[in-house]
C-alpha positions, 0 to 999 in steps of 0.5 A: 679772496678766500683767505680775506673772507676767512680772516674777516669772518674770524675777526668779526666773530671775535669782536662779537664774542668779546662784546656779547653776553650777560654783561654786554660791552659796547665796541668802543668800551671794549677797545678802551678796556683793551688799551687801558689794560695794555697801557696800565691805565684805568678801565672804563668798565665796571669792576664786575664787567672787567672781571667777566671780560678778562677772567671768564670771557677771554679764556673761554674765547681762547679755548674756543679758538684752540678747540675749533682750529684743532678739530677742523685741521684734524678733520681736513687731515683725516679726509685727505689721508683717507681720501673720503670726504665723510671722515671726521676726527672721531672716526677712529674712536678718539671721541668715544675713548675720551668720553668713556675716560671722562665718564669714568672719572666723574663716576668715581668722583675724581677732580676735574683735572683728573677727569680731563686727564682720563679723557685725554688718555682714553682718546689716545688709548682707543686710537692705539688699539685701533692702530694695533688691530689694523697692523695685525690684520694684513689680508685687507686694505689697511686704511679700510681695516683702520676705519672699520676697527675705529667704528667697531671700537667706537660702538663698544666704547659707546656701550661702556658709556651707556653702562656707566650712565646707567650705574651713575647716581641720577641726582648728582653724577648723571647730570654732570656726565650728560653735560660733559658729553654734550660739550661746552666751554663754560668750565674752562679755566686758564690753568686748564687751557695752559695745560692743553693748549701746548698739546694742541699746538704740538699736534697742529704744527706737524700737520701744517708742516706736512700739509703739502704731502697730504696732497700726495696721499690723495693718489693711489698708494702705488703712485705715492710710493713711486714719488718717494713718499713713505705712505705708511709712515706718513699716514701713521704720523698724521693719524698720531698728530690728528688724534693727539690734537683731537684728544686734547680738544675733547678733554678740554671741551667735551664732545663737540661734534661735526666741526671736523666734518663740516668746516673742511668742506666750507674751507674747500669751497673758499680756497680749493682742495690744495692742502697747502691752503686748505689746512690753514683755512680749515683751522681759521674757519674752525676756530671762528665756528666754535667761538661763534657757536659758544657765543650763541650758546651763552647768549641765546637763552636765559640758560646756557645751551650745550655747545655740542647741540648747536654744532650738531644743528649745523653739522647734521643738515650739512652732512645730509646735504653732502650725502645727497650731493655725493649720491647724485654725482655717483 
């Protein structure tokens, strides 16, 4: 039942996203346009509406699907491997590292492709530093050291972002920096999506193939080792895949928060805690959530709203609710 509901929600969101916007398209016209493009016949839409649908709206929706699925699956994997329901994909500093990289690229006046490359590299570099710190500290629990090092490095990188914003030109650079940090899909093009989508797919594939083993990471490390699971190696592989996907998603869409925290909990309510079902369900719901938020961002007001604001409006209240419920259960 949970799978049916997740697929139905995703289908409904996709139809809404294709039809809604400045150029509103009726469902019948939308279907006729899709058939005309597939059969090579004349489309019932005007030339401007056809351009918006195929050159702007569809790449944007595809990017939303990829970003949402990746962030939600990474969040579910992080929560499982760290045995903590309040963990999100940016806990190891990947978002802060990607943000600093992008901010530096904008500050230096580089092209958007270079900005995205710096964001991707910054996210990976931040997590590499966190993992190196965790490996060098052997007197404490490695998972705890990993999380604490990520929080500390994230704070340091956040200070770096604030410093660059202070030095940036307030008339030209600062607005671009602020807009990127709030997240959005308005500037996504097919070449950019074609460059980052394979990276996200390569990150998602190992997570899906190893999802049954994430259940074993929920056990104490001694029990998992007794069952033949190489805990340290498996956790490092999952961290690498989740980080790779998150860095690619952030480099494409900016910092879109709360997806990796909220969506896995909703998926857990629908399909249960077994990661064999939970991880694919999280990916489906995450894809639908980001596409729905992006559609609302471009159609709710006369100007486009930042995507990160809308996801925060949902995620922050849910986080507070989850925190209060956890406190009562304790």
